[in-house]
MARSE-630767 format. One record per atom (N, C-alpha, C): residue number from 1; chain; atom name; x negated, y negated, z. Coordinates in Angstrom, 2 decimals, always signed. Layout:
residues N
@k = NUM; c = A; a = CA; u = X; v = Y; w = Z
...
***
This chain:
residues 78
@k = 1; c = A; a = N; u = -0.84; v = +1.17; w = +0.00
@k = 1; c = A; a = CA; u = +0.00; v = +0.00; w = +0.00
@k = 1; c = A; a = C; u = -0.89; v = -1.24; w = +0.00
@k = 2; c = A; a = N; u = -0.58; v = -2.19; w = -0.87
@k = 2; c = A; a = CA; u = -1.35; v = -3.43; w = -0.93
@k = 2; c = A; a = C; u = -0.80; v = -4.43; w = +0.07
@k = 3; c = A; a = N; u = -1.67; v = -5.06; w = +0.84
@k = 3; c = A; a = CA; u = -1.19; v = -6.11; w = +1.77
@k = 3; c = A; a = C; u = -1.06; v = -7.45; w = +1.06
@k = 4; c = A; a = N; u = -0.08; v = -8.24; w = +1.48
@k = 4; c = A; a = CA; u = +0.17; v = -9.56; w = +0.89
@k = 4; c = A; a = C; u = +0.36; v = -10.59; w = +1.99
@k = 5; c = A; a = N; u = +0.11; v = -11.84; w = +1.65
@k = 5; c = A; a = CA; u = +0.51; v = -12.99; w = +2.47
@k = 5; c = A; a = C; u = +1.71; v = -13.59; w = +1.78
@k = 6; c = A; a = N; u = +2.82; v = -13.72; w = +2.51
@k = 6; c = A; a = CA; u = +4.05; v = -14.28; w = +1.95
@k = 6; c = A; a = C; u = +4.40; v = -15.52; w = +2.75
@k = 7; c = A; a = N; u = +4.46; v = -16.65; w = +2.07
@k = 7; c = A; a = CA; u = +4.80; v = -17.91; w = +2.73
@k = 7; c = A; a = C; u = +6.15; v = -18.39; w = +2.19
@k = 8; c = A; a = N; u = +7.13; v = -18.46; w = +3.06
@k = 8; c = A; a = CA; u = +8.47; v = -18.90; w = +2.67
@k = 8; c = A; a = C; u = +8.45; v = -20.41; w = +2.45
@k = 9; c = A; a = N; u = +8.83; v = -20.84; w = +1.26
@k = 9; c = A; a = CA; u = +8.89; v = -22.26; w = +0.92
@k = 9; c = A; a = C; u = +10.28; v = -22.83; w = +1.18
@k = 10; c = A; a = N; u = +11.31; v = -22.01; w = +0.86
@k = 10; c = A; a = CA; u = +12.69; v = -22.51; w = +0.97
@k = 10; c = A; a = C; u = +13.64; v = -21.33; w = +1.11
@k = 11; c = A; a = N; u = +14.59; v = -21.43; w = +2.06
@k = 11; c = A; a = CA; u = +15.67; v = -20.46; w = +2.17
@k = 11; c = A; a = C; u = +16.80; v = -20.90; w = +1.25
@k = 12; c = A; a = N; u = +17.27; v = -20.01; w = +0.38
@k = 12; c = A; a = CA; u = +18.28; v = -20.40; w = -0.59
@k = 12; c = A; a = C; u = +19.67; v = -19.88; w = -0.23
@k = 13; c = A; a = N; u = +19.78; v = -18.59; w = +0.06
@k = 13; c = A; a = CA; u = +21.09; v = -18.03; w = +0.40
@k = 13; c = A; a = C; u = +20.92; v = -16.71; w = +1.12
@k = 14; c = A; a = N; u = +22.03; v = -16.25; w = +1.71
@k = 14; c = A; a = CA; u = +22.03; v = -14.98; w = +2.41
@k = 14; c = A; a = C; u = +23.40; v = -14.34; w = +2.24
@k = 15; c = A; a = N; u = +23.41; v = -13.03; w = +2.02
@k = 15; c = A; a = CA; u = +24.68; v = -12.31; w = +1.91
@k = 15; c = A; a = C; u = +24.47; v = -10.87; w = +2.34
@k = 16; c = A; a = N; u = +25.55; v = -10.20; w = +2.68
@k = 16; c = A; a = CA; u = +25.45; v = -8.79; w = +3.01
@k = 16; c = A; a = C; u = +26.29; v = -7.99; w = +2.01
@k = 17; c = A; a = N; u = +25.78; v = -6.79; w = +1.70
@k = 17; c = A; a = CA; u = +26.46; v = -5.92; w = +0.76
@k = 17; c = A; a = C; u = +26.02; v = -4.49; w = +1.00
@k = 18; c = A; a = N; u = +26.96; v = -3.63; w = +1.32
@k = 18; c = A; a = CA; u = +26.73; v = -2.19; w = +1.46
@k = 18; c = A; a = C; u = +25.58; v = -1.86; w = +2.42
@k = 19; c = A; a = N; u = +25.60; v = -2.47; w = +3.58
@k = 19; c = A; a = CA; u = +24.62; v = -2.15; w = +4.60
@k = 19; c = A; a = C; u = +23.29; v = -2.87; w = +4.49
@k = 20; c = A; a = N; u = +23.15; v = -3.77; w = +3.53
@k = 20; c = A; a = CA; u = +21.92; v = -4.54; w = +3.39
@k = 20; c = A; a = C; u = +22.22; v = -6.02; w = +3.50
@k = 21; c = A; a = N; u = +21.29; v = -6.76; w = +4.08
@k = 21; c = A; a = CA; u = +21.38; v = -8.22; w = +4.09
@k = 21; c = A; a = C; u = +20.35; v = -8.73; w = +3.11
@k = 22; c = A; a = N; u = +20.80; v = -9.45; w = +2.10
@k = 22; c = A; a = CA; u = +19.91; v = -10.00; w = +1.08
@k = 22; c = A; a = C; u = +19.66; v = -11.46; w = +1.37
@k = 23; c = A; a = N; u = +18.39; v = -11.85; w = +1.35
@k = 23; c = A; a = CA; u = +18.00; v = -13.24; w = +1.60
@k = 23; c = A; a = C; u = +17.26; v = -13.73; w = +0.37
@k = 24; c = A; a = N; u = +17.81; v = -14.74; w = -0.29
@k = 24; c = A; a = CA; u = +17.14; v = -15.35; w = -1.44
@k = 24; c = A; a = C; u = +16.26; v = -16.48; w = -0.93
@k = 25; c = A; a = N; u = +14.98; v = -16.42; w = -1.30
@k = 25; c = A; a = CA; u = +14.01; v = -17.42; w = -0.87
@k = 25; c = A; a = C; u = +13.11; v = -17.81; w = -2.03
@k = 26; c = A; a = N; u = +12.55; v = -19.00; w = -1.93
@k = 26; c = A; a = CA; u = +11.42; v = -19.38; w = -2.76
@k = 26; c = A; a = C; u = +10.20; v = -19.10; w = -1.88
@k = 27; c = A; a = N; u = +9.27; v = -18.30; w = -2.39
@k = 27; c = A; a = CA; u = +8.12; v = -17.92; w = -1.58
@k = 27; c = A; a = C; u = +6.85; v = -17.87; w = -2.41
@k = 28; c = A; a = N; u = +5.75; v = -18.12; w = -1.74
@k = 28; c = A; a = CA; u = +4.44; v = -18.00; w = -2.33
@k = 28; c = A; a = C; u = +3.88; v = -16.65; w = -1.87
@k = 29; c = A; a = N; u = +3.57; v = -15.78; w = -2.83
@k = 29; c = A; a = CA; u = +3.07; v = -14.44; w = -2.51
@k = 29; c = A; a = C; u = +1.65; v = -14.30; w = -3.06
@k = 30; c = A; a = N; u = +0.73; v = -13.98; w = -2.16
@k = 30; c = A; a = CA; u = -0.67; v = -13.82; w = -2.56
@k = 30; c = A; a = C; u = -1.21; v = -12.50; w = -2.02
@k = 31; c = A; a = N; u = -2.04; v = -11.83; w = -2.82
@k = 31; c = A; a = CA; u = -2.67; v = -10.60; w = -2.36
@k = 31; c = A; a = C; u = -3.59; v = -10.93; w = -1.18
@k = 32; c = A; a = N; u = -3.62; v = -10.05; w = -0.20
@k = 32; c = A; a = CA; u = -4.42; v = -10.26; w = +1.01
@k = 32; c = A; a = C; u = -5.63; v = -9.32; w = +0.97
@k = 33; c = A; a = N; u = -6.77; v = -9.84; w = +1.33
@k = 33; c = A; a = CA; u = -7.97; v = -9.03; w = +1.41
@k = 33; c = A; a = C; u = -7.88; v = -8.12; w = +2.64
@k = 34; c = A; a = N; u = -8.08; v = -6.84; w = +2.44
@k = 34; c = A; a = CA; u = -8.07; v = -5.91; w = +3.56
@k = 34; c = A; a = C; u = -9.38; v = -6.06; w = +4.34
@k = 35; c = A; a = N; u = -9.27; v = -6.17; w = +5.64
@k = 35; c = A; a = CA; u = -10.44; v = -6.29; w = +6.51
@k = 35; c = A; a = C; u = -10.64; v = -4.97; w = +7.24
@k = 36; c = A; a = N; u = -11.89; v = -4.68; w = +7.55
@k = 36; c = A; a = CA; u = -12.20; v = -3.43; w = +8.24
@k = 36; c = A; a = C; u = -11.64; v = -3.40; w = +9.66
@k = 37; c = A; a = N; u = -11.57; v = -4.56; w = +10.33
@k = 37; c = A; a = CA; u = -11.14; v = -4.60; w = +11.72
@k = 37; c = A; a = C; u = -9.62; v = -4.68; w = +11.89
@k = 38; c = A; a = N; u = -8.87; v = -4.82; w = +10.79
@k = 38; c = A; a = CA; u = -7.42; v = -4.93; w = +10.87
@k = 38; c = A; a = C; u = -6.75; v = -3.86; w = +10.01
@k = 39; c = A; a = N; u = -5.59; v = -3.44; w = +10.44
@k = 39; c = A; a = CA; u = -4.79; v = -2.53; w = +9.62
@k = 39; c = A; a = C; u = -4.26; v = -3.32; w = +8.43
@k = 40; c = A; a = N; u = -4.16; v = -2.67; w = +7.30
@k = 40; c = A; a = CA; u = -3.66; v = -3.33; w = +6.09
@k = 40; c = A; a = C; u = -2.16; v = -3.51; w = +6.21
@k = 41; c = A; a = N; u = -1.73; v = -4.74; w = +6.43
@k = 41; c = A; a = CA; u = -0.31; v = -5.02; w = +6.54
@k = 41; c = A; a = C; u = +0.00; v = -6.36; w = +5.88
@k = 42; c = A; a = N; u = +1.25; v = -6.52; w = +5.49
@k = 42; c = A; a = CA; u = +1.70; v = -7.75; w = +4.86
@k = 42; c = A; a = C; u = +2.10; v = -8.75; w = +5.93
@k = 43; c = A; a = N; u = +1.77; v = -10.02; w = +5.73
@k = 43; c = A; a = CA; u = +2.07; v = -11.07; w = +6.69
@k = 43; c = A; a = C; u = +3.12; v = -12.01; w = +6.09
@k = 44; c = A; a = N; u = +4.19; v = -12.27; w = +6.83
@k = 44; c = A; a = CA; u = +5.23; v = -13.21; w = +6.42
@k = 44; c = A; a = C; u = +5.09; v = -14.46; w = +7.26
@k = 45; c = A; a = N; u = +4.90; v = -15.61; w = +6.60
@k = 45; c = A; a = CA; u = +4.79; v = -16.89; w = +7.31
@k = 45; c = A; a = C; u = +6.02; v = -17.71; w = +7.02
@k = 46; c = A; a = N; u = +6.66; v = -18.18; w = +8.09
@k = 46; c = A; a = CA; u = +7.89; v = -18.96; w = +7.98
@k = 46; c = A; a = C; u = +7.75; v = -20.21; w = +8.83
@k = 47; c = A; a = N; u = +7.95; v = -21.41; w = +8.26
@k = 47; c = A; a = CA; u = +7.92; v = -22.62; w = +9.08
@k = 47; c = A; a = C; u = +8.99; v = -22.56; w = +10.18
@k = 48; c = A; a = N; u = +8.74; v = -23.21; w = +11.29
@k = 48; c = A; a = CA; u = +9.64; v = -23.15; w = +12.45
@k = 48; c = A; a = C; u = +11.06; v = -23.55; w = +12.06
@k = 49; c = A; a = N; u = +11.24; v = -24.61; w = +11.28
@k = 49; c = A; a = CA; u = +12.60; v = -25.04; w = +10.93
@k = 49; c = A; a = C; u = +13.31; v = -23.98; w = +10.09
@k = 50; c = A; a = N; u = +12.57; v = -23.28; w = +9.22
@k = 50; c = A; a = CA; u = +13.17; v = -22.20; w = +8.42
@k = 50; c = A; a = C; u = +13.49; v = -21.00; w = +9.31
@k = 51; c = A; a = N; u = +12.63; v = -20.72; w = +10.28
@k = 51; c = A; a = CA; u = +12.87; v = -19.61; w = +11.20
@k = 51; c = A; a = C; u = +14.14; v = -19.85; w = +12.01
@k = 52; c = A; a = N; u = +14.33; v = -21.09; w = +12.46
@k = 52; c = A; a = CA; u = +15.55; v = -21.41; w = +13.21
@k = 52; c = A; a = C; u = +16.79; v = -21.27; w = +12.32
@k = 53; c = A; a = N; u = +16.69; v = -21.74; w = +11.09
@k = 53; c = A; a = CA; u = +17.80; v = -21.61; w = +10.15
@k = 53; c = A; a = C; u = +18.07; v = -20.14; w = +9.85
@k = 54; c = A; a = N; u = +17.02; v = -19.37; w = +9.66
@k = 54; c = A; a = CA; u = +17.16; v = -17.94; w = +9.39
@k = 54; c = A; a = C; u = +17.86; v = -17.24; w = +10.54
@k = 55; c = A; a = N; u = +17.51; v = -17.58; w = +11.77
@k = 55; c = A; a = CA; u = +18.15; v = -16.99; w = +12.94
@k = 55; c = A; a = C; u = +19.64; v = -17.30; w = +12.96
@k = 56; c = A; a = N; u = +20.01; v = -18.54; w = +12.70
@k = 56; c = A; a = CA; u = +21.43; v = -18.92; w = +12.66
@k = 56; c = A; a = C; u = +22.18; v = -18.18; w = +11.56
@k = 57; c = A; a = N; u = +21.57; v = -18.07; w = +10.38
@k = 57; c = A; a = CA; u = +22.21; v = -17.37; w = +9.27
@k = 57; c = A; a = C; u = +22.37; v = -15.88; w = +9.57
@k = 58; c = A; a = N; u = +21.37; v = -15.28; w = +10.20
@k = 58; c = A; a = CA; u = +21.48; v = -13.87; w = +10.56
@k = 58; c = A; a = C; u = +22.60; v = -13.65; w = +11.57
@k = 59; c = A; a = N; u = +22.71; v = -14.53; w = +12.56
@k = 59; c = A; a = CA; u = +23.79; v = -14.42; w = +13.53
@k = 59; c = A; a = C; u = +25.16; v = -14.49; w = +12.85
@k = 60; c = A; a = N; u = +25.29; v = -15.38; w = +11.87
@k = 60; c = A; a = CA; u = +26.55; v = -15.49; w = +11.13
@k = 60; c = A; a = C; u = +26.85; v = -14.21; w = +10.35
@k = 61; c = A; a = N; u = +25.82; v = -13.65; w = +9.71
@k = 61; c = A; a = CA; u = +26.02; v = -12.43; w = +8.93
@k = 61; c = A; a = C; u = +26.42; v = -11.27; w = +9.83
@k = 62; c = A; a = N; u = +25.78; v = -11.14; w = +11.00
@k = 62; c = A; a = CA; u = +26.12; v = -10.07; w = +11.92
@k = 62; c = A; a = C; u = +27.55; v = -10.24; w = +12.46
@k = 63; c = A; a = N; u = +27.96; v = -11.47; w = +12.72
@k = 63; c = A; a = CA; u = +29.32; v = -11.73; w = +13.17
@k = 63; c = A; a = C; u = +30.33; v = -11.32; w = +12.10
@k = 64; c = A; a = N; u = +30.04; v = -11.60; w = +10.83
@k = 64; c = A; a = CA; u = +30.93; v = -11.19; w = +9.75
@k = 64; c = A; a = C; u = +30.98; v = -9.67; w = +9.62
@k = 65; c = A; a = N; u = +29.84; v = -9.01; w = +9.78
@k = 65; c = A; a = CA; u = +29.81; v = -7.55; w = +9.71
@k = 65; c = A; a = C; u = +30.60; v = -6.94; w = +10.87
@k = 66; c = A; a = N; u = +30.48; v = -7.52; w = +12.07
@k = 66; c = A; a = CA; u = +31.22; v = -7.02; w = +13.22
@k = 66; c = A; a = C; u = +32.73; v = -7.13; w = +13.01
@k = 67; c = A; a = N; u = +33.18; v = -8.17; w = +12.33
@k = 67; c = A; a = CA; u = +34.60; v = -8.34; w = +12.07
@k = 67; c = A; a = C; u = +35.13; v = -7.25; w = +11.14
@k = 68; c = A; a = N; u = +34.27; v = -6.71; w = +10.29
@k = 68; c = A; a = CA; u = +34.70; v = -5.68; w = +9.34
@k = 68; c = A; a = C; u = +34.83; v = -4.31; w = +9.96
@k = 69; c = A; a = N; u = +34.20; v = -4.08; w = +11.12
@k = 69; c = A; a = CA; u = +34.26; v = -2.78; w = +11.78
@k = 69; c = A; a = C; u = +35.48; v = -2.70; w = +12.67
@k = 70; c = A; a = N; u = +36.04; v = -1.48; w = +12.81
@k = 70; c = A; a = CA; u = +37.16; v = -1.32; w = +13.75
@k = 70; c = A; a = C; u = +36.71; v = -1.69; w = +15.16
@k = 71; c = A; a = N; u = +37.61; v = -2.16; w = +15.96
@k = 71; c = A; a = CA; u = +37.28; v = -2.63; w = +17.30
@k = 71; c = A; a = C; u = +36.55; v = -1.57; w = +18.13
@k = 72; c = A; a = N; u = +36.93; v = -0.30; w = +17.98
@k = 72; c = A; a = CA; u = +36.33; v = +0.77; w = +18.77
@k = 72; c = A; a = C; u = +34.87; v = +1.04; w = +18.37
@k = 73; c = A; a = N; u = +34.42; v = +0.58; w = +17.19
@k = 73; c = A; a = CA; u = +33.06; v = +0.84; w = +16.74
@k = 73; c = A; a = C; u = +32.13; v = -0.35; w = +16.93
@k = 74; c = A; a = N; u = +32.63; v = -1.47; w = +17.41
@k = 74; c = A; a = CA; u = +31.79; v = -2.63; w = +17.63
@k = 74; c = A; a = C; u = +30.85; v = -2.39; w = +18.79
@k = 75; c = A; a = N; u = +29.59; v = -2.64; w = +18.59
@k = 75; c = A; a = CA; u = +28.60; v = -2.36; w = +19.64
@k = 75; c = A; a = C; u = +28.65; v = -3.42; w = +20.73
@k = 76; c = A; a = N; u = +28.49; v = -2.94; w = +21.97
@k = 76; c = A; a = CA; u = +28.37; v = -3.84; w = +23.09
@k = 76; c = A; a = C; u = +29.66; v = -4.52; w = +23.53
@k = 77; c = A; a = N; u = +30.77; v = -4.05; w = +23.02
@k = 77; c = A; a = CA; u = +32.05; v = -4.67; w = +23.40
@k = 77; c = A; a = C; u = +33.01; v = -3.61; w = +23.89
@k = 78; c = A; a = N; u = +33.87; v = -4.00; w = +24.80
@k = 78; c = A; a = CA; u = +34.85; v = -3.07; w = +25.35
@k = 78; c = A; a = C; u = +36.19; v = -3.24; w = +24.68
***
């Protein structure tokens, strides 16, 4: 697996469909040099204001998904 550095430039939209949440973003993707002292992994960098927006959008998506489930299957609720 090739490691990458991904820098989110702009959050565009978010939707859920068939068990997946899709997030459209403008991002800068660059190949990352593998270092001997680190495991090869991809790094996602998100500015704080985008991270806060992303959190709010995810909460909204989860709330919409919870509404679609029968009351007896909703997690954490009686």
